[in-house]
C-alpha positions as CSV (number, residue, x, y, z in Angstrom):
1,M,5.0,-8.8,64.8
2,P,7.9,-8.1,62.4
3,V,10.0,-11.0,61.3
4,G,13.2,-9.5,62.7
5,V,11.8,-9.3,66.2
6,W,10.8,-12.9,66.6
7,L,14.0,-14.0,64.9
8,L,15.9,-12.4,67.9
9,F,14.1,-14.9,70.2
10,G,16.3,-17.6,68.6
11,V,19.4,-16.0,70.1
12,P,18.5,-16.6,73.8
13,G,17.4,-20.1,72.8
14,I,20.8,-20.8,71.3
15,L,22.5,-19.3,74.4
16,A,20.3,-21.4,76.7
17,G,21.3,-24.5,74.6
18,A,24.9,-23.6,74.9
19,V,24.7,-23.2,78.7
20,L,22.8,-26.5,78.9
21,V,25.6,-28.2,77.0
22,A,28.3,-26.5,79.1
23,S,26.7,-27.8,82.3
24,G,28.1,-31.2,81.4
25,R,24.9,-33.1,81.1
26,F,25.7,-34.1,77.6
27,S,29.5,-34.6,78.2
28,R,29.3,-38.1,77.0
29,L,28.2,-36.9,73.5
30,S,30.5,-35.6,70.8
31,A,31.1,-31.9,70.3
32,A,29.1,-31.9,67.0
33,I,26.1,-33.3,68.6
34,E,26.3,-30.8,71.5
35,V,26.4,-27.9,69.0
36,S,23.4,-29.4,67.1
37,I,21.5,-29.7,70.4
38,A,22.2,-26.0,71.1
39,V,21.0,-25.0,67.6
40,V,17.8,-27.1,67.9
41,V,17.0,-25.6,71.2
42,G,17.4,-22.1,69.8
43,L,15.2,-22.9,66.8
44,L,12.5,-24.4,69.0
45,T,12.6,-21.3,71.1
46,M,12.3,-19.1,68.0
47,L,9.4,-21.2,66.7
48,A,7.7,-21.0,70.0
49,F,7.4,-17.2,69.6
50,T,6.5,-17.3,65.9
51,P,3.0,-15.8,65.4
52,L,0.6,-18.3,64.0
53,K,-1.0,-15.5,62.0
54,H,2.3,-14.9,60.2
55,L,2.6,-18.5,59.3
56,R,-1.0,-18.5,57.9
57,K,-0.2,-15.3,56.0
58,T,2.9,-16.8,54.5
59,V,0.9,-19.8,53.3
60,S,-1.9,-17.5,52.0
61,D,0.7,-15.4,50.2
62,R,2.2,-18.4,48.4
63,R,-1.3,-19.6,47.4
64,E,-2.2,-16.2,46.1
65,I,1.0,-15.9,44.1
66,R,0.4,-19.3,42.6
67,R,-3.1,-18.3,41.6
68,L,-1.9,-15.1,40.0
69,T,0.8,-17.0,38.1
70,R,-1.9,-19.5,36.8
71,C,-4.2,-16.6,35.8
72,M,-1.4,-14.9,33.9
73,R,-0.4,-18.1,32.1
74,R,-4.0,-18.7,31.1
75,F,-4.4,-15.2,29.9
76,E,-1.2,-15.4,27.9
77,I,-2.5,-18.5,26.1
78,Q,-6.2,-17.6,25.6
79,R,-6.0,-13.8,25.4
80,G,-9.5,-13.5,26.7
81,R,-10.5,-10.1,28.1
82,E,-12.9,-11.9,30.5
83,L,-9.9,-13.6,32.1
84,L,-8.6,-10.3,33.5
85,G,-11.2,-10.4,36.2
86,D,-9.5,-13.4,37.7
87,L,-6.4,-11.3,38.4
88,L,-8.2,-9.0,40.8
89,S,-7.9,-9.5,44.5
90,D,-9.6,-7.8,47.4
91,R,-6.6,-8.0,49.7
92,D,-5.2,-4.7,51.0
93,D,-1.6,-5.9,51.3
94,D,1.3,-5.9,48.9
95,I,0.1,-8.9,47.0
96,G,-3.3,-7.3,46.6
97,E,-1.7,-4.2,45.2
98,L,0.4,-6.3,42.9
99,S,-2.6,-8.1,41.5
100,R,-4.4,-4.9,40.9
101,A,-1.3,-3.4,39.2
102,I,-1.0,-6.5,37.0
103,H,-4.7,-6.3,36.1
104,E,-4.3,-2.6,35.2
105,A,-1.3,-3.2,33.1
106,L,-2.8,-6.2,31.2
107,S,-6.1,-4.3,30.7
108,S,-4.2,-1.4,29.2
109,A,-2.2,-3.7,27.0
110,T,-5.4,-5.5,25.9
111,A,-7.2,-2.2,25.1
112,H,-4.1,-1.1,23.2
113,R,-4.0,-4.3,21.2
114,M,-7.7,-4.1,20.4
115,E,-7.3,-0.5,19.2
116,V,-4.4,-1.5,17.0
117,R,-6.5,-4.3,15.5
118,R,-9.4,-1.9,14.9
119,L,-7.1,0.6,13.3
120,R,-5.6,-2.1,11.1
121,R,-9.1,-3.2,10.0
122,T,-10.0,0.4,9.3
123,M,-6.8,0.9,7.3
124,D,-7.2,-2.3,5.4
125,S,-10.8,-1.3,4.5
126,S,-9.7,2.2,3.5
127,I,-6.9,0.8,1.4
128,R,-9.3,-1.7,-0.3
129,R,-11.8,1.1,-0.9
130,E,-9.3,3.5,-2.3
131,T,-7.7,0.8,-4.5
132,H,-11.1,-0.1,-5.8
133,R,-11.8,3.6,-6.6
134,A,-8.4,4.1,-8.2
135,T,-9.0,0.9,-10.3
136,D,-12.4,2.1,-11.4
137,R,-11.0,5.5,-12.3
138,L,-8.2,4.0,-14.3
139,Q,-10.6,1.7,-16.1
140,R,-12.9,4.6,-16.9
141,Q,-10.0,6.6,-18.2
142,A,-8.8,3.7,-20.3
143,A,-12.3,3.5,-21.9
144,T,-12.9,7.2,-22.2
145,D,-12.1,9.6,-25.1
146,L,-10.3,12.6,-23.4
147,L,-11.6,15.3,-25.8
148,T,-15.3,14.5,-25.7
149,G,-15.7,12.6,-22.4
150,V,-17.6,9.8,-24.1
151,G,-16.5,6.2,-24.5
152,N,-13.7,5.2,-26.9
153,R,-13.6,2.3,-29.5
154,R,-12.7,-0.2,-26.8
155,A,-15.7,0.8,-24.7
156,L,-17.9,0.6,-27.8
157,Q,-16.8,-3.0,-28.4
158,E,-17.5,-4.0,-24.8
159,R,-20.9,-2.3,-24.9
160,L,-21.9,-4.2,-28.0
161,E,-20.9,-7.5,-26.4
162,R,-23.1,-6.7,-23.4
163,C,-26.0,-5.8,-25.7
164,V,-25.7,-9.2,-27.4
165,E,-25.9,-11.0,-24.1
166,S,-28.9,-9.1,-22.8
167,D,-32.2,-10.0,-24.6
168,A,-34.0,-10.2,-27.9
169,Q,-35.1,-6.5,-27.9
170,P,-33.8,-4.3,-30.7
171,V,-30.8,-2.1,-30.2
172,S,-30.7,1.3,-32.1
173,A,-27.4,2.9,-33.2
174,L,-26.7,6.4,-34.3
175,V,-23.6,7.3,-36.3
176,I,-23.0,11.0,-36.0
177,D,-20.6,12.9,-38.3
178,V,-19.8,16.7,-38.2
179,D,-20.3,18.2,-41.7
180,R,-17.4,19.9,-43.3
181,F,-15.1,19.1,-40.4
182,K,-12.0,19.0,-42.5
183,E,-12.8,22.5,-43.8
184,I,-13.1,23.8,-40.3
185,N,-9.8,22.4,-39.3
186,D,-8.1,23.7,-42.5
187,Q,-9.4,27.2,-42.2
188,L,-9.7,27.8,-38.4
189,G,-7.2,25.2,-37.1
190,H,-7.6,22.1,-35.0
191,E,-8.6,24.0,-31.9
192,A,-11.9,25.1,-33.6
193,G,-12.5,21.5,-34.6
194,D,-11.8,20.3,-31.1
195,Q,-14.4,22.8,-29.8
196,C,-17.0,21.3,-32.0
197,L,-16.3,17.8,-30.8
198,A,-16.1,18.8,-27.2
199,F,-19.5,20.6,-27.5
200,L,-21.0,17.5,-29.2
201,G,-19.6,15.2,-26.5
202,E,-21.1,17.4,-23.7
203,L,-24.4,17.4,-25.5
204,L,-24.5,13.6,-25.7
205,R,-23.4,13.1,-22.2
206,S,-26.0,15.4,-20.7
207,G,-28.9,14.7,-23.2
208,L,-29.0,10.9,-23.5
209,R,-31.0,8.5,-21.3
210,G,-29.2,6.6,-18.6
211,A,-29.3,3.3,-20.6
212,D,-27.9,5.0,-23.7
213,S,-24.1,5.3,-24.4
214,A,-22.0,7.5,-26.6
215,F,-18.6,6.7,-28.1
216,R,-16.0,8.4,-30.3
217,T,-14.4,6.0,-32.7
218,G,-12.0,8.5,-34.3
219,G,-11.9,11.8,-36.1
220,D,-15.3,13.6,-36.1
221,E,-17.4,10.4,-35.9
222,L,-19.4,9.6,-32.8
223,I,-21.7,6.6,-32.2
224,V,-24.7,6.3,-29.8
225,L,-26.1,2.9,-28.7
226,M,-29.7,2.8,-27.4
227,P,-30.7,-0.6,-26.0
228,A,-34.4,-1.6,-26.2
229,T,-35.2,1.3,-28.6
230,S,-37.0,1.2,-31.9
231,S,-35.8,3.0,-35.0
232,D,-38.6,5.6,-34.8
233,V,-37.6,6.6,-31.3
234,A,-33.9,6.6,-32.2
235,E,-34.7,8.8,-35.2
236,T,-36.5,11.3,-33.0
237,V,-33.5,11.5,-30.7
238,A,-31.2,12.0,-33.6
239,R,-33.2,15.0,-34.9
240,R,-33.2,16.5,-31.4
241,I,-29.4,16.1,-31.3
242,C,-29.1,17.9,-34.7
243,S,-31.3,20.7,-33.3
244,L,-29.3,21.1,-30.1
245,F,-26.0,21.1,-31.9
246,G,-27.2,24.3,-33.6
247,Q,-26.6,26.0,-30.2
248,L,-22.8,25.6,-30.7
249,P,-21.2,29.1,-30.2
250,W,-19.9,30.0,-33.6
251,P,-18.3,33.5,-33.9
252,H,-16.8,32.8,-37.3
253,S,-18.2,34.1,-40.6
254,S,-16.4,31.5,-42.6
255,P,-16.8,28.6,-42.8
256,A,-20.5,28.4,-42.0
257,R,-21.7,27.0,-38.7
258,P,-21.1,23.2,-38.7
259,T,-24.1,20.8,-38.8
260,L,-24.5,17.1,-38.3
261,S,-25.3,14.2,-40.5
262,I,-26.7,11.2,-38.6
263,G,-27.5,7.6,-39.7
264,V,-30.0,5.6,-37.7
265,V,-30.5,1.8,-37.6
266,A,-32.3,-0.6,-35.3
267,A,-31.8,-4.4,-35.1
268,V,-31.8,-7.4,-32.8
269,L,-28.1,-8.1,-32.4
270,S,-28.5,-11.8,-32.2
271,S,-30.0,-11.8,-35.7
272,L,-26.8,-10.3,-37.2
273,D,-23.7,-12.1,-38.3
274,E,-21.7,-10.0,-35.9
275,P,-22.5,-7.0,-33.6
276,Q,-20.3,-4.6,-35.8
277,D,-22.9,-5.0,-38.6
278,L,-25.2,-2.7,-36.6
279,I,-22.6,0.1,-36.8
280,R,-21.9,-0.7,-40.5
281,C,-25.5,-0.2,-41.4
282,A,-25.8,3.0,-39.4
283,N,-22.7,4.2,-41.1
284,E,-24.2,3.6,-44.5
285,A,-27.3,5.6,-43.5
286,M,-25.0,8.4,-42.3
287,Y,-23.2,8.6,-45.7
288,A,-26.6,8.5,-47.4
289,A,-27.5,11.6,-45.3
290,K,-24.4,13.4,-46.5
291,R,-25.1,12.5,-50.1
292,S,-28.6,13.9,-49.6
293,G,-27.3,17.3,-48.7
294,R,-25.9,17.0,-45.1
295,A,-27.5,18.4,-41.9
296,R,-30.1,15.7,-41.8
297,V,-31.0,12.3,-40.4
298,K,-31.3,9.2,-42.5
299,N,-32.8,5.9,-41.3
300,Y,-31.3,2.7,-42.7
301,S,-34.8,1.3,-43.3
302,E,-35.2,3.9,-46.0
303,L,-32.2,2.6,-47.8
304,R,-33.5,-0.9,-47.8
305,G,-36.9,0.3,-49.0
306,A,-35.2,2.2,-51.8
307,A,-33.2,-0.8,-52.8
């Protein structure tokens, strides 16, 4: 029964109370009390026609609203996705529809928030990954000779320090110098000299073992470090480098095709006063190769034997 209908039942009750008062039965009472009696009679009449089902529904609605309020507060504090199930109601009235609407809205908001978190984690991971790549790239560029693509002087120093910290096995070093390089630059220009160095750098980068490292320390001098390698093996590698360098394209009739002079040395770095002594000995062997007629490999052990 609609609320407005049973409220109308209070009107006849009030009229009946007014008639009862007008009959004079309560003439001894004050006017205020008489009006109060009329109102009370009207309200009692209205309540007499109030459906019990409606009263129960009202109590149930209030209880359901309080439950929804508690669930929403608990969800706001704990943010647990499992708490959303508590908001659902199987009622088919307005409150049931309200609970389902709240559940849908909060589910959507929760899904959106989780997606935002996932995207943030993905972005953070991507930023860290790209930052790491950029840092590695910059570090490689800072330690790389741009013309030849091999390491520079700074990279050589770092590699020597790592070799000292490794083990007691010998480390071989090759000091490579392009013969008559100044003559090439003077007659053909620096572009021809750069082509020689670029070819040599490509040869070293593609022909050395994974553990070996090549460096350009300046001008036409390049250095190769070969960890855990004897001088005999290093000398064989040096001769192969000289042979492969002969494949350099050289369309010029003068000066003659450039060649390489290479000095070789092997030593346990911990036995030296300082790691740079290894390079100094290989450099001495390289100059001995030049004095011997260029285009050859000289082992530092030969110099010590001759001495």
